[in-house]
HTML snippet that shows the backbone in 3Dmol.js (N, CA, C, O; Angstrom):
<script src="https://3Dmol.org/build/3Dmol-min.js"></script>
<div id="view" style="width:600px;height:400px;position:relative"></div>
<script>
const pdb = `
ATOM      1  N   MET A   1     -12.463  -1.856  57.940  1.00  0.00           N
ATOM      2  CA  MET A   1     -11.463  -0.807  57.968  1.00  0.00           C
ATOM      3  C   MET A   1     -10.896  -0.608  56.559  1.00  0.00           C
ATOM      4  O   MET A   1     -10.459  -1.564  55.918  1.00  0.00           O
ATOM      5  N   LYS A   2     -10.907   0.628  56.090  1.00  0.00           N
ATOM      6  CA  LYS A   2     -10.361   0.921  54.768  1.00  0.00           C
ATOM      7  C   LYS A   2      -8.840   0.872  54.804  1.00  0.00           C
ATOM      8  O   LYS A   2      -8.213   1.184  55.817  1.00  0.00           O
ATOM      9  N   LYS A   3      -8.267   0.477  53.684  1.00  0.00           N
ATOM     10  CA  LYS A   3      -6.820   0.474  53.557  1.00  0.00           C
ATOM     11  C   LYS A   3      -6.324   1.886  53.297  1.00  0.00           C
ATOM     12  O   LYS A   3      -7.042   2.705  52.723  1.00  0.00           O
ATOM     13  N   GLY A   4      -5.116   2.168  53.710  1.00  0.00           N
ATOM     14  CA  GLY A   4      -4.486   3.451  53.441  1.00  0.00           C
ATOM     15  C   GLY A   4      -3.858   3.458  52.063  1.00  0.00           C
ATOM     16  O   GLY A   4      -3.777   2.417  51.411  1.00  0.00           O
ATOM     17  N   TRP A   5      -3.412   4.620  51.613  1.00  0.00           N
ATOM     18  CA  TRP A   5      -2.841   4.742  50.273  1.00  0.00           C
ATOM     19  C   TRP A   5      -1.576   3.923  50.097  1.00  0.00           C
ATOM     20  O   TRP A   5      -1.254   3.526  48.977  1.00  0.00           O
ATOM     21  N   ARG A   6      -0.851   3.661  51.175  1.00  0.00           N
ATOM     22  CA  ARG A   6       0.393   2.875  51.081  1.00  0.00           C
ATOM     23  C   ARG A   6       0.106   1.396  50.803  1.00  0.00           C
ATOM     24  O   ARG A   6       0.995   0.661  50.373  1.00  0.00           O
ATOM     25  N   GLU A   7      -1.120   0.966  51.046  1.00  0.00           N
ATOM     26  CA  GLU A   7      -1.483  -0.425  50.863  1.00  0.00           C
ATOM     27  C   GLU A   7      -2.063  -0.714  49.480  1.00  0.00           C
ATOM     28  O   GLU A   7      -2.357  -1.868  49.169  1.00  0.00           O
ATOM     29  N   VAL A   8      -2.230   0.309  48.650  1.00  0.00           N
ATOM     30  CA  VAL A   8      -2.736   0.116  47.295  1.00  0.00           C
ATOM     31  C   VAL A   8      -1.590  -0.428  46.449  1.00  0.00           C
ATOM     32  O   VAL A   8      -0.506   0.154  46.449  1.00  0.00           O
ATOM     33  N   PRO A   9      -1.802  -1.532  45.726  1.00  0.00           N
ATOM     34  CA  PRO A   9      -0.717  -2.106  44.931  1.00  0.00           C
ATOM     35  C   PRO A   9      -0.287  -1.165  43.803  1.00  0.00           C
ATOM     36  O   PRO A   9      -1.086  -0.390  43.278  1.00  0.00           O
ATOM     37  N   ILE A  10       0.991  -1.255  43.449  1.00  0.00           N
ATOM     38  CA  ILE A  10       1.524  -0.435  42.363  1.00  0.00           C
ATOM     39  C   ILE A  10       0.728  -0.734  41.099  1.00  0.00           C
ATOM     40  O   ILE A  10       0.530  -1.894  40.739  1.00  0.00           O
ATOM     41  N   GLY A  11       0.276   0.317  40.433  1.00  0.00           N
ATOM     42  CA  GLY A  11      -0.523   0.155  39.229  1.00  0.00           C
ATOM     43  C   GLY A  11      -1.995  -0.085  39.523  1.00  0.00           C
ATOM     44  O   GLY A  11      -2.803  -0.185  38.600  1.00  0.00           O
ATOM     45  N   GLY A  12      -2.350  -0.177  40.798  1.00  0.00           N
ATOM     46  CA  GLY A  12      -3.745  -0.395  41.172  1.00  0.00           C
ATOM     47  C   GLY A  12      -4.518   0.908  41.103  1.00  0.00           C
ATOM     48  O   GLY A  12      -3.939   1.994  41.090  1.00  0.00           O
ATOM     49  N   ILE A  13      -5.800   0.785  41.061  1.00  0.00           N
ATOM     50  CA  ILE A  13      -6.648   1.975  41.046  1.00  0.00           C
ATOM     51  C   ILE A  13      -6.708   2.517  42.459  1.00  0.00           C
ATOM     52  O   ILE A  13      -7.055   1.801  43.398  1.00  0.00           O
ATOM     53  N   CYS A  14      -6.377   3.755  42.599  1.00  0.00           N
ATOM     54  CA  CYS A  14      -6.342   4.362  43.917  1.00  0.00           C
ATOM     55  C   CYS A  14      -7.703   4.948  44.255  1.00  0.00           C
ATOM     56  O   CYS A  14      -8.129   5.919  43.631  1.00  0.00           O
ATOM     57  N   TRP A  15      -8.379   4.380  45.221  1.00  0.00           N
ATOM     58  CA  TRP A  15      -9.692   4.839  45.637  1.00  0.00           C
ATOM     59  C   TRP A  15      -9.605   5.817  46.792  1.00  0.00           C
ATOM     60  O   TRP A  15     -10.626   6.307  47.273  1.00  0.00           O
ATOM     61  N   VAL A  16      -8.383   6.104  47.241  1.00  0.00           N
ATOM     62  CA  VAL A  16      -8.203   6.983  48.396  1.00  0.00           C
ATOM     63  C   VAL A  16      -8.627   8.397  48.021  1.00  0.00           C
ATOM     64  O   VAL A  16      -8.058   8.993  47.106  1.00  0.00           O
ATOM     65  N   SER A  17      -9.596   8.923  48.701  1.00  0.00           N
ATOM     66  CA  SER A  17     -10.102  10.264  48.434  1.00  0.00           C
ATOM     67  C   SER A  17      -9.456  11.257  49.382  1.00  0.00           C
ATOM     68  O   SER A  17      -9.369  11.011  50.585  1.00  0.00           O
ATOM     69  N   SER A  18      -9.005  12.377  48.840  1.00  0.00           N
ATOM     70  CA  SER A  18      -8.388  13.374  49.704  1.00  0.00           C
ATOM     71  C   SER A  18      -9.409  14.098  50.556  1.00  0.00           C
ATOM     72  O   SER A  18      -9.043  14.848  51.461  1.00  0.00           O
ATOM     73  N   THR A  19     -10.685  13.883  50.279  1.00  0.00           N
ATOM     74  CA  THR A  19     -11.688  14.487  51.157  1.00  0.00           C
ATOM     75  C   THR A  19     -11.923  13.612  52.388  1.00  0.00           C
ATOM     76  O   THR A  19     -12.583  14.039  53.336  1.00  0.00           O
ATOM     77  N   GLU A  20     -11.389  12.397  52.379  1.00  0.00           N
ATOM     78  CA  GLU A  20     -11.480  11.521  53.533  1.00  0.00           C
ATOM     79  C   GLU A  20     -10.184  11.506  54.334  1.00  0.00           C
ATOM     80  O   GLU A  20     -10.205  11.313  55.549  1.00  0.00           O
ATOM     81  N   TYR A  21      -9.066  11.710  53.661  1.00  0.00           N
ATOM     82  CA  TYR A  21      -7.757  11.649  54.298  1.00  0.00           C
ATOM     83  C   TYR A  21      -6.985  12.924  53.995  1.00  0.00           C
ATOM     84  O   TYR A  21      -6.953  13.381  52.852  1.00  0.00           O
ATOM     85  N   LYS A  22      -6.371  13.491  55.006  1.00  0.00           N
ATOM     86  CA  LYS A  22      -5.551  14.680  54.787  1.00  0.00           C
ATOM     87  C   LYS A  22      -4.279  14.262  54.053  1.00  0.00           C
ATOM     88  O   LYS A  22      -3.431  13.556  54.599  1.00  0.00           O
ATOM     89  N   THR A  23      -4.167  14.712  52.809  1.00  0.00           N
ATOM     90  CA  THR A  23      -3.049  14.328  51.947  1.00  0.00           C
ATOM     91  C   THR A  23      -2.165  15.520  51.609  1.00  0.00           C
ATOM     92  O   THR A  23      -1.311  15.428  50.727  1.00  0.00           O
ATOM     93  N   GLY A  24      -2.360  16.625  52.293  1.00  0.00           N
ATOM     94  CA  GLY A  24      -1.638  17.857  51.979  1.00  0.00           C
ATOM     95  C   GLY A  24      -0.144  17.797  52.201  1.00  0.00           C
ATOM     96  O   GLY A  24       0.582  18.640  51.674  1.00  0.00           O
ATOM     97  N   THR A  25       0.339  16.837  52.958  1.00  0.00           N
ATOM     98  CA  THR A  25       1.778  16.741  53.199  1.00  0.00           C
ATOM     99  C   THR A  25       2.525  16.146  52.009  1.00  0.00           C
ATOM    100  O   THR A  25       3.755  16.100  52.019  1.00  0.00           O
ATOM    101  N   TRP A  26       1.808  15.692  50.989  1.00  0.00           N
ATOM    102  CA  TRP A  26       2.436  15.093  49.819  1.00  0.00           C
ATOM    103  C   TRP A  26       3.085  16.126  48.909  1.00  0.00           C
ATOM    104  O   TRP A  26       3.973  15.785  48.129  1.00  0.00           O
ATOM    105  N   LYS A  27       2.659  17.376  48.995  1.00  0.00           N
ATOM    106  CA  LYS A  27       3.051  18.351  47.971  1.00  0.00           C
ATOM    107  C   LYS A  27       4.464  18.901  48.151  1.00  0.00           C
ATOM    108  O   LYS A  27       4.990  18.998  49.260  1.00  0.00           O
ATOM    109  N   THR A  28       5.047  19.254  47.014  1.00  0.00           N
ATOM    110  CA  THR A  28       6.315  19.974  46.981  1.00  0.00           C
ATOM    111  C   THR A  28       6.041  21.434  46.659  1.00  0.00           C
ATOM    112  O   THR A  28       6.707  22.327  47.182  1.00  0.00           O
ATOM    113  N   TYR A  29       5.054  21.675  45.793  1.00  0.00           N
ATOM    114  CA  TYR A  29       4.651  23.029  45.425  1.00  0.00           C
ATOM    115  C   TYR A  29       3.209  23.255  45.872  1.00  0.00           C
ATOM    116  O   TYR A  29       2.382  22.344  45.837  1.00  0.00           O
ATOM    117  N   ALA A  30       2.931  24.469  46.288  1.00  0.00           N
ATOM    118  CA  ALA A  30       1.582  24.810  46.755  1.00  0.00           C
ATOM    119  C   ALA A  30       1.023  25.950  45.917  1.00  0.00           C
ATOM    120  O   ALA A  30       1.753  26.883  45.582  1.00  0.00           O
ATOM    121  N   PRO A  31      -0.263  25.891  45.572  1.00  0.00           N
ATOM    122  CA  PRO A  31      -0.880  26.969  44.802  1.00  0.00           C
ATOM    123  C   PRO A  31      -1.135  28.195  45.683  1.00  0.00           C
ATOM    124  O   PRO A  31      -1.585  28.076  46.822  1.00  0.00           O
ATOM    125  N   ARG A  32      -0.842  29.354  45.138  1.00  0.00           N
ATOM    126  CA  ARG A  32      -1.128  30.622  45.814  1.00  0.00           C
ATOM    127  C   ARG A  32      -2.003  31.437  44.868  1.00  0.00           C
ATOM    128  O   ARG A  32      -1.663  31.628  43.700  1.00  0.00           O
ATOM    129  N   ILE A  33      -3.121  31.911  45.382  1.00  0.00           N
ATOM    130  CA  ILE A  33      -4.068  32.671  44.569  1.00  0.00           C
ATOM    131  C   ILE A  33      -3.842  34.161  44.777  1.00  0.00           C
ATOM    132  O   ILE A  33      -3.836  34.650  45.907  1.00  0.00           O
ATOM    133  N   ASP A  34      -3.655  34.877  43.666  1.00  0.00           N
ATOM    134  CA  ASP A  34      -3.553  36.341  43.684  1.00  0.00           C
ATOM    135  C   ASP A  34      -4.979  36.865  43.516  1.00  0.00           C
ATOM    136  O   ASP A  34      -5.526  36.849  42.413  1.00  0.00           O
ATOM    137  N   TYR A  35      -5.570  37.322  44.604  1.00  0.00           N
ATOM    138  CA  TYR A  35      -6.970  37.741  44.572  1.00  0.00           C
ATOM    139  C   TYR A  35      -7.193  39.041  43.807  1.00  0.00           C
ATOM    140  O   TYR A  35      -8.333  39.388  43.500  1.00  0.00           O
ATOM    141  N   GLU A  36      -6.133  39.753  43.500  1.00  0.00           N
ATOM    142  CA  GLU A  36      -6.248  40.940  42.645  1.00  0.00           C
ATOM    143  C   GLU A  36      -6.534  40.517  41.200  1.00  0.00           C
ATOM    144  O   GLU A  36      -7.237  41.217  40.471  1.00  0.00           O
ATOM    145  N   LYS A  37      -5.990  39.378  40.797  1.00  0.00           N
ATOM    146  CA  LYS A  37      -6.176  38.869  39.441  1.00  0.00           C
ATOM    147  C   LYS A  37      -7.383  37.938  39.314  1.00  0.00           C
ATOM    148  O   LYS A  37      -7.947  37.805  38.228  1.00  0.00           O
ATOM    149  N   CYS A  38      -7.778  37.301  40.400  1.00  0.00           N
ATOM    150  CA  CYS A  38      -8.836  36.296  40.382  1.00  0.00           C
ATOM    151  C   CYS A  38     -10.160  36.907  39.909  1.00  0.00           C
ATOM    152  O   CYS A  38     -10.596  37.941  40.413  1.00  0.00           O
ATOM    153  N   THR A  39     -10.791  36.245  38.929  1.00  0.00           N
ATOM    154  CA  THR A  39     -12.070  36.721  38.384  1.00  0.00           C
ATOM    155  C   THR A  39     -13.263  35.960  38.962  1.00  0.00           C
ATOM    156  O   THR A  39     -14.405  36.200  38.571  1.00  0.00           O
ATOM    157  N   ASN A  40     -12.995  35.043  39.895  1.00  0.00           N
ATOM    158  CA  ASN A  40     -14.049  34.262  40.542  1.00  0.00           C
ATOM    159  C   ASN A  40     -14.784  33.352  39.549  1.00  0.00           C
ATOM    160  O   ASN A  40     -15.986  33.119  39.680  1.00  0.00           O
ATOM    161  N   CYS A  41     -14.049  32.845  38.560  1.00  0.00           N
ATOM    162  CA  CYS A  41     -14.675  32.018  37.518  1.00  0.00           C
ATOM    163  C   CYS A  41     -14.975  30.597  37.986  1.00  0.00           C
ATOM    164  O   CYS A  41     -15.883  29.955  37.458  1.00  0.00           O
ATOM    165  N   GLY A  42     -14.229  30.100  38.963  1.00  0.00           N
ATOM    166  CA  GLY A  42     -14.457  28.765  39.479  1.00  0.00           C
ATOM    167  C   GLY A  42     -13.741  27.651  38.750  1.00  0.00           C
ATOM    168  O   GLY A  42     -13.925  26.483  39.093  1.00  0.00           O
ATOM    169  N   PHE A  43     -12.932  27.970  37.756  1.00  0.00           N
ATOM    170  CA  PHE A  43     -12.213  26.919  37.032  1.00  0.00           C
ATOM    171  C   PHE A  43     -11.319  26.102  37.966  1.00  0.00           C
ATOM    172  O   PHE A  43     -11.249  24.879  37.843  1.00  0.00           O
ATOM    173  N   CYS A  44     -10.642  26.767  38.892  1.00  0.00           N
ATOM    174  CA  CYS A  44      -9.758  26.054  39.815  1.00  0.00           C
ATOM    175  C   CYS A  44     -10.550  25.033  40.620  1.00  0.00           C
ATOM    176  O   CYS A  44     -10.103  23.901  40.802  1.00  0.00           O
ATOM    177  N   TRP A  45     -11.702  25.420  41.095  1.00  0.00           N
ATOM    178  CA  TRP A  45     -12.588  24.548  41.862  1.00  0.00           C
ATOM    179  C   TRP A  45     -13.073  23.379  41.000  1.00  0.00           C
ATOM    180  O   TRP A  45     -13.080  22.232  41.445  1.00  0.00           O
ATOM    181  N   PHE A  46     -13.473  23.679  39.777  1.00  0.00           N
ATOM    182  CA  PHE A  46     -14.000  22.657  38.873  1.00  0.00           C
ATOM    183  C   PHE A  46     -12.950  21.605  38.513  1.00  0.00           C
ATOM    184  O   PHE A  46     -13.240  20.409  38.504  1.00  0.00           O
ATOM    185  N   TYR A  47     -11.735  22.054  38.217  1.00  0.00           N
ATOM    186  CA  TYR A  47     -10.697  21.142  37.736  1.00  0.00           C
ATOM    187  C   TYR A  47      -9.893  20.464  38.830  1.00  0.00           C
ATOM    188  O   TYR A  47      -9.176  19.507  38.538  1.00  0.00           O
ATOM    189  N   CYS A  48      -9.975  20.909  40.061  1.00  0.00           N
ATOM    190  CA  CYS A  48      -9.193  20.294  41.143  1.00  0.00           C
ATOM    191  C   CYS A  48      -9.606  18.836  41.322  1.00  0.00           C
ATOM    192  O   CYS A  48     -10.758  18.564  41.661  1.00  0.00           O
ATOM    193  N   PRO A  49      -8.687  17.894  41.102  1.00  0.00           N
ATOM    194  CA  PRO A  49      -9.058  16.481  41.198  1.00  0.00           C
ATOM    195  C   PRO A  49      -9.239  16.004  42.639  1.00  0.00           C
ATOM    196  O   PRO A  49      -9.746  14.905  42.868  1.00  0.00           O
ATOM    197  N   ASP A  50      -8.837  16.807  43.592  1.00  0.00           N
ATOM    198  CA  ASP A  50      -8.871  16.381  44.987  1.00  0.00           C
ATOM    199  C   ASP A  50      -9.889  17.120  45.845  1.00  0.00           C
ATOM    200  O   ASP A  50      -9.981  16.869  47.046  1.00  0.00           O
ATOM    201  N   GLY A  51     -10.641  18.014  45.253  1.00  0.00           N
ATOM    202  CA  GLY A  51     -11.618  18.753  46.040  1.00  0.00           C
ATOM    203  C   GLY A  51     -10.985  19.663  47.070  1.00  0.00           C
ATOM    204  O   GLY A  51     -11.582  19.943  48.110  1.00  0.00           O
ATOM    205  N   ALA A  52      -9.778  20.125  46.787  1.00  0.00           N
ATOM    206  CA  ALA A  52      -9.040  20.954  47.742  1.00  0.00           C
ATOM    207  C   ALA A  52      -9.326  22.444  47.590  1.00  0.00           C
ATOM    208  O   ALA A  52      -8.872  23.248  48.404  1.00  0.00           O
ATOM    209  N   ILE A  53     -10.075  22.816  46.559  1.00  0.00           N
ATOM    210  CA  ILE A  53     -10.464  24.208  46.384  1.00  0.00           C
ATOM    211  C   ILE A  53     -11.861  24.370  46.967  1.00  0.00           C
ATOM    212  O   ILE A  53     -12.794  23.665  46.582  1.00  0.00           O
ATOM    213  N   ARG A  54     -11.990  25.292  47.885  1.00  0.00           N
ATOM    214  CA  ARG A  54     -13.291  25.574  48.500  1.00  0.00           C
ATOM    215  C   ARG A  54     -13.850  26.823  47.842  1.00  0.00           C
ATOM    216  O   ARG A  54     -13.194  27.865  47.816  1.00  0.00           O
ATOM    217  N   TRP A  55     -15.062  26.720  47.308  1.00  0.00           N
ATOM    218  CA  TRP A  55     -15.673  27.844  46.597  1.00  0.00           C
ATOM    219  C   TRP A  55     -17.175  27.710  46.649  1.00  0.00           C
ATOM    220  O   TRP A  55     -17.709  26.636  46.372  1.00  0.00           O
ATOM    221  N   ASN A  56     -17.866  28.774  46.998  1.00  0.00           N
ATOM    222  CA  ASN A  56     -19.326  28.727  47.079  1.00  0.00           C
ATOM    223  C   ASN A  56     -20.001  29.501  45.949  1.00  0.00           C
ATOM    224  O   ASN A  56     -21.226  29.620  45.927  1.00  0.00           O
ATOM    225  N   GLY A  57     -19.215  30.027  45.013  1.00  0.00           N
ATOM    226  CA  GLY A  57     -19.770  30.746  43.882  1.00  0.00           C
ATOM    227  C   GLY A  57     -19.896  32.242  44.115  1.00  0.00           C
ATOM    228  O   GLY A  57     -20.090  33.007  43.170  1.00  0.00           O
ATOM    229  N   GLU A  58     -19.788  32.656  45.355  1.00  0.00           N
ATOM    230  CA  GLU A  58     -19.900  34.081  45.674  1.00  0.00           C
ATOM    231  C   GLU A  58     -18.563  34.655  46.140  1.00  0.00           C
ATOM    232  O   GLU A  58     -18.082  35.647  45.591  1.00  0.00           O
ATOM    233  N   GLU A  59     -17.977  34.037  47.139  1.00  0.00           N
ATOM    234  CA  GLU A  59     -16.685  34.497  47.628  1.00  0.00           C
ATOM    235  C   GLU A  59     -15.578  33.962  46.735  1.00  0.00           C
ATOM    236  O   GLU A  59     -15.807  33.060  45.929  1.00  0.00           O
ATOM    237  N   LYS A  60     -14.386  34.512  46.876  1.00  0.00           N
ATOM    238  CA  LYS A  60     -13.248  34.016  46.099  1.00  0.00           C
ATOM    239  C   LYS A  60     -12.894  32.602  46.559  1.00  0.00           C
ATOM    240  O   LYS A  60     -13.093  32.264  47.726  1.00  0.00           O
ATOM    241  N   PRO A  61     -12.373  31.778  45.656  1.00  0.00           N
ATOM    242  CA  PRO A  61     -11.987  30.421  46.041  1.00  0.00           C
ATOM    243  C   PRO A  61     -10.804  30.427  47.001  1.00  0.00           C
ATOM    244  O   PRO A  61      -9.966  31.328  46.982  1.00  0.00           O
ATOM    245  N   LYS A  62     -10.761  29.400  47.836  1.00  0.00           N
ATOM    246  CA  LYS A  62      -9.665  29.251  48.784  1.00  0.00           C
ATOM    247  C   LYS A  62      -9.126  27.832  48.690  1.00  0.00           C
ATOM    248  O   LYS A  62      -9.878  26.887  48.453  1.00  0.00           O
ATOM    249  N   VAL A  63      -7.822  27.691  48.878  1.00  0.00           N
ATOM    250  CA  VAL A  63      -7.186  26.384  48.836  1.00  0.00           C
ATOM    251  C   VAL A  63      -7.165  25.802  50.245  1.00  0.00           C
ATOM    252  O   VAL A  63      -6.731  26.461  51.190  1.00  0.00           O
ATOM    253  N   ASP A  64      -7.630  24.583  50.377  1.00  0.00           N
ATOM    254  CA  ASP A  64      -7.531  23.877  51.648  1.00  0.00           C
ATOM    255  C   ASP A  64      -6.239  23.064  51.587  1.00  0.00           C
ATOM    256  O   ASP A  64      -6.195  21.987  50.992  1.00  0.00           O
ATOM    257  N   TYR A  65      -5.197  23.594  52.208  1.00  0.00           N
ATOM    258  CA  TYR A  65      -3.870  22.989  52.114  1.00  0.00           C
ATOM    259  C   TYR A  65      -3.761  21.659  52.850  1.00  0.00           C
ATOM    260  O   TYR A  65      -2.777  20.943  52.663  1.00  0.00           O
ATOM    261  N   ASP A  66      -4.728  21.309  53.670  1.00  0.00           N
ATOM    262  CA  ASP A  66      -4.722  19.993  54.315  1.00  0.00           C
ATOM    263  C   ASP A  66      -4.981  18.887  53.305  1.00  0.00           C
ATOM    264  O   ASP A  66      -4.611  17.735  53.531  1.00  0.00           O
ATOM    265  N   TYR A  67      -5.619  19.236  52.187  1.00  0.00           N
ATOM    266  CA  TYR A  67      -5.999  18.237  51.192  1.00  0.00           C
ATOM    267  C   TYR A  67      -5.323  18.426  49.827  1.00  0.00           C
ATOM    268  O   TYR A  67      -5.352  17.517  48.997  1.00  0.00           O
ATOM    269  N   CYS A  68      -4.730  19.570  49.591  1.00  0.00           N
ATOM    270  CA  CYS A  68      -4.064  19.860  48.306  1.00  0.00           C
ATOM    271  C   CYS A  68      -2.772  19.063  48.198  1.00  0.00           C
ATOM    272  O   CYS A  68      -1.935  19.084  49.100  1.00  0.00           O
ATOM    273  N   LYS A  69      -2.622  18.354  47.067  1.00  0.00           N
ATOM    274  CA  LYS A  69      -1.407  17.583  46.807  1.00  0.00           C
ATOM    275  C   LYS A  69      -0.395  18.350  45.968  1.00  0.00           C
ATOM    276  O   LYS A  69       0.703  17.852  45.715  1.00  0.00           O
ATOM    277  N   GLY A  70      -0.750  19.559  45.532  1.00  0.00           N
ATOM    278  CA  GLY A  70       0.189  20.382  44.780  1.00  0.00           C
ATOM    279  C   GLY A  70       0.378  19.969  43.339  1.00  0.00           C
ATOM    280  O   GLY A  70       1.466  20.146  42.791  1.00  0.00           O
ATOM    281  N   CYS A  71      -0.644  19.426  42.711  1.00  0.00           N
ATOM    282  CA  CYS A  71      -0.511  18.942  41.329  1.00  0.00           C
ATOM    283  C   CYS A  71      -0.363  20.072  40.314  1.00  0.00           C
ATOM    284  O   CYS A  71       0.238  19.877  39.257  1.00  0.00           O
ATOM    285  N   GLY A  72      -0.902  21.247  40.623  1.00  0.00           N
ATOM    286  CA  GLY A  72      -0.770  22.393  39.730  1.00  0.00           C
ATOM    287  C   GLY A  72      -1.839  22.507  38.666  1.00  0.00           C
ATOM    288  O   GLY A  72      -1.776  23.414  37.836  1.00  0.00           O
ATOM    289  N   ILE A  73      -2.812  21.627  38.660  1.00  0.00           N
ATOM    290  CA  ILE A  73      -3.885  21.690  37.653  1.00  0.00           C
ATOM    291  C   ILE A  73      -4.638  23.006  37.784  1.00  0.00           C
ATOM    292  O   ILE A  73      -4.996  23.614  36.775  1.00  0.00           O
ATOM    293  N   CYS A  74      -4.883  23.451  39.000  1.00  0.00           N
ATOM    294  CA  CYS A  74      -5.610  24.714  39.204  1.00  0.00           C
ATOM    295  C   CYS A  74      -4.876  25.882  38.546  1.00  0.00           C
ATOM    296  O   CYS A  74      -5.495  26.724  37.895  1.00  0.00           O
ATOM    297  N   ALA A  75      -3.558  25.928  38.720  1.00  0.00           N
ATOM    298  CA  ALA A  75      -2.760  27.002  38.127  1.00  0.00           C
ATOM    299  C   ALA A  75      -2.771  26.909  36.602  1.00  0.00           C
ATOM    300  O   ALA A  75      -2.847  27.926  35.914  1.00  0.00           O
ATOM    301  N   HIS A  76      -2.696  25.694  36.083  1.00  0.00           N
ATOM    302  CA  HIS A  76      -2.686  25.492  34.640  1.00  0.00           C
ATOM    303  C   HIS A  76      -4.007  25.906  34.002  1.00  0.00           C
ATOM    304  O   HIS A  76      -4.018  26.476  32.911  1.00  0.00           O
ATOM    305  N   GLU A  77      -5.111  25.626  34.670  1.00  0.00           N
ATOM    306  CA  GLU A  77      -6.443  25.891  34.106  1.00  0.00           C
ATOM    307  C   GLU A  77      -6.953  27.308  34.350  1.00  0.00           C
ATOM    308  O   GLU A  77      -7.931  27.718  33.725  1.00  0.00           O
ATOM    309  N   CYS A  78      -6.323  28.059  35.234  1.00  0.00           N
ATOM    310  CA  CYS A  78      -6.794  29.408  35.566  1.00  0.00           C
ATOM    311  C   CYS A  78      -6.634  30.346  34.365  1.00  0.00           C
ATOM    312  O   CYS A  78      -5.506  30.636  33.967  1.00  0.00           O
ATOM    313  N   PRO A  79      -7.738  30.827  33.782  1.00  0.00           N
ATOM    314  CA  PRO A  79      -7.628  31.692  32.603  1.00  0.00           C
ATOM    315  C   PRO A  79      -7.056  33.073  32.928  1.00  0.00           C
ATOM    316  O   PRO A  79      -6.526  33.743  32.042  1.00  0.00           O
ATOM    317  N   ALA A  80      -7.154  33.501  34.174  1.00  0.00           N
ATOM    318  CA  ALA A  80      -6.633  34.811  34.575  1.00  0.00           C
ATOM    319  C   ALA A  80      -5.180  34.732  35.034  1.00  0.00           C
ATOM    320  O   ALA A  80      -4.575  35.755  35.355  1.00  0.00           O
ATOM    321  N   LYS A  81      -4.623  33.536  35.067  1.00  0.00           N
ATOM    322  CA  LYS A  81      -3.250  33.302  35.555  1.00  0.00           C
ATOM    323  C   LYS A  81      -3.089  33.891  36.961  1.00  0.00           C
ATOM    324  O   LYS A  81      -2.067  34.496  37.286  1.00  0.00           O
ATOM    325  N   ALA A  82      -4.131  33.697  37.790  1.00  0.00           N
ATOM    326  CA  ALA A  82      -4.132  34.221  39.153  1.00  0.00           C
ATOM    327  C   ALA A  82      -3.526  33.245  40.155  1.00  0.00           C
ATOM    328  O   ALA A  82      -3.374  33.575  41.332  1.00  0.00           O
ATOM    329  N   ILE A  83      -3.180  32.045  39.694  1.00  0.00           N
ATOM    330  CA  ILE A  83      -2.630  31.038  40.599  1.00  0.00           C
ATOM    331  C   ILE A  83      -1.208  30.697  40.172  1.00  0.00           C
ATOM    332  O   ILE A  83      -0.953  30.372  39.012  1.00  0.00           O
ATOM    333  N   THR A  84      -0.300  30.776  41.116  1.00  0.00           N
ATOM    334  CA  THR A  84       1.091  30.382  40.886  1.00  0.00           C
ATOM    335  C   THR A  84       1.427  29.249  41.838  1.00  0.00           C
ATOM    336  O   THR A  84       0.867  29.150  42.929  1.00  0.00           O
ATOM    337  N   MET A  85       2.336  28.408  41.417  1.00  0.00           N
ATOM    338  CA  MET A  85       2.793  27.310  42.252  1.00  0.00           C
ATOM    339  C   MET A  85       4.104  27.728  42.905  1.00  0.00           C
ATOM    340  O   MET A  85       5.075  28.048  42.220  1.00  0.00           O
ATOM    341  N   GLU A  86       4.124  27.723  44.224  1.00  0.00           N
ATOM    342  CA  GLU A  86       5.304  28.139  44.969  1.00  0.00           C
ATOM    343  C   GLU A  86       5.854  26.964  45.768  1.00  0.00           C
ATOM    344  O   GLU A  86       5.104  26.135  46.282  1.00  0.00           O
ATOM    345  N   LEU A  87       7.177  26.913  45.860  1.00  0.00           N
ATOM    346  CA  LEU A  87       7.850  25.860  46.598  1.00  0.00           C
ATOM    347  C   LEU A  87       7.379  25.858  48.052  1.00  0.00           C
ATOM    348  O   LEU A  87       7.408  26.886  48.730  1.00  0.00           O
ATOM    349  N   GLU A  88       6.956  24.713  48.506  1.00  0.00           N
ATOM    350  CA  GLU A  88       6.473  24.560  49.881  1.00  0.00           C
ATOM    351  C   GLU A  88       7.674  24.366  50.801  1.00  0.00           C
ATOM    352  O   GLU A  88       8.433  23.409  50.648  1.00  0.00           O
ATOM    353  N   VAL A  89       7.837  25.250  51.726  1.00  0.00           N
ATOM    354  CA  VAL A  89       8.939  25.150  52.696  1.00  0.00           C
ATOM    355  C   VAL A  89       8.414  24.412  53.916  1.00  0.00           C
ATOM    356  O   VAL A  89       7.436  24.826  54.538  1.00  0.00           O
ATOM    357  N   LYS A  90       9.076  23.317  54.247  1.00  0.00           N
ATOM    358  CA  LYS A  90       8.626  22.499  55.380  1.00  0.00           C
ATOM    359  C   LYS A  90       9.630  22.516  56.496  1.00  0.00           C
ATOM    360  O   LYS A  90       9.415  21.881  57.528  1.00  0.00           O
TER     361      LYS A  90
END
`;
const viewer = $3Dmol.createViewer("view");
viewer.addModel(pdb, "pdb");
viewer.setStyle({}, {cartoon: {color: "spectrum"}});
viewer.zoomTo();
viewer.render();
</script>
């Protein structure tokens, strides 16, 4: 049985993959894609450390909010500035 993220010691290497565990409840801010601005470049997909951006190279990318931790890397790396981080209301 694999350990959960709460069992990883402080300063330890975290092997918990967000593609195995739904970690989307961790976020405070969520990325929103403006598809009018999106150029379909794939940078958001490439730079997402959690694999939370779904993109097949043809359709526009989509955020899988079950796995997105809200780090904002996608918004920072988007050359078209098509992604904004919005406060997640829970």
